[in-house]
C-alpha positions, 0 to 999 in steps of 0.5 A, spaced: 968 636 622 974 640 624 972 646 622 974 655 624 971 659 628 968 664 624 970 669 630 976 667 633 979 662 628 981 657 632 981 650 630 975 647 634 970 640 633 963 641 630 958 636 631 953 639 627 953 642 620 950 649 622 956 651 628 960 657 626 963 658 632 967 654 637 963 657 643 958 660 646 962 667 648 964 666 641 958 666 639 956 673 643 960 676 640 959 675 633 952 678 634 954 684 636 960 684 633 959 692 630 960 693 623 963 700 620 957 701 614 956 707 610 950 710 609 946 710 601 943 717 602 949 721 606 955 717 603 957 718 612 960 712 614 957 709 621 958 703 625 951 697 626 951 691 630 953 685 625 945 682 625 943 688 624 947 691 617 944 686 613 937 690 613 940 697 615 942 702 610 942 708 613 945 713 619 940 717 623 933 717 623 932 723 618 936 720 613 931 712 613 926 718 612 929 721 606 931 714 604 923 712 603 920 717 601 925 715 594 923 708 594 916 711 594 915 715 590 911 715 584 907 709 588 901 710 589 898 711 596 893 706 599 889 711 600 888 714 593 887 707 591 880 705 595 875 710 591 878 704 586 877 698 589 870 699 591 864 696 587 864 692 581 872 693 582 874 690 587 877 682 587 872 680 591 866 683 587 860 677 588 855 682 583 852 684 588 848 678 593 848 682 600 842 678 603 836 682 605 836 683 611 843 686 612 841 692 608 834 691 611 839 691 619 844 696 616 838 701 613 837 709 616 830 706 617 831 701 622 836 704 626 830 709 627 826 704 629 832 701 634 832 707 638 825 709 638 823 702 642 829 704 647 826 710 648 820 708 648 824 702 654 828 707 657 834 704 655 831 698 660 831 691 659 823 689 659 826 682 662 831 683 667 830 691 668 838 692 666 838 699 665 844 701 660 850 695 658 849 692 651 842 692 648 839 690 642 831 691 639 828 684 639 821 684 634 816 681 639 814 678 632 819 675 628 823 679 624 824 672 619 817 671 621 815 679 618 819 678 611 815 671 609 809 672 610 809 680 606 812 676 601 818 682 602 823 681 596 826 687 596 830 693 601 824 698 598 818 692 599 820 692 607 821 701 605 814 700 606 812 694 610 809 697 616 808 691 620 816 691 621 817 698 622 811 698 628 814 700 635 809 696 639 813 690 635 818 691 638 822 690 646 828 693 648 831 686 650 839 685 653 844 680 650 843 674 655 836 675 655 836 676 647 840 669 647 834 665 651 829 667 647 833 666 640 830 659 642 824 660 643 817 659 638 815 666 636 809 669 641 804 670 635 805 662 633 
């Protein structure tokens, strides 16, 4: 197929339909060719590369800010819409079905129990004596077993259960030691 080069106008043999230039050198010149355009905001004429010409509409950063403010005028920002899309108004709302264990573990009382256990153990893993790092509070009698034995079905029942918040039922473990204990059966079974 014989075509004319878009950049220099010379005839060349094109082996593909997409070829527009006779050589790479000519194609490079075409891409880097500067085009004169008029600014949408101030009307001043400016030069830009051919590849950027379709996207760019303004001559300077000052004009860009003015242009963007005109485009977004009257639109609600995401920050202002946060209050509207919480809870029942959110597209992902499933009727408040957060699992009970997540409600308990995110409660204020759980955070206090956890910090009390860490303070008592001096922020040191009970098994390997590692101080600091990524520590986790572990229920000696498993969390799930306490919930089953006391028939806890709501957050209020969990907050009133003394066995769940007993500091003597908790120990401080590092992440590695806690992973090794998770598979082991409870000591009170």
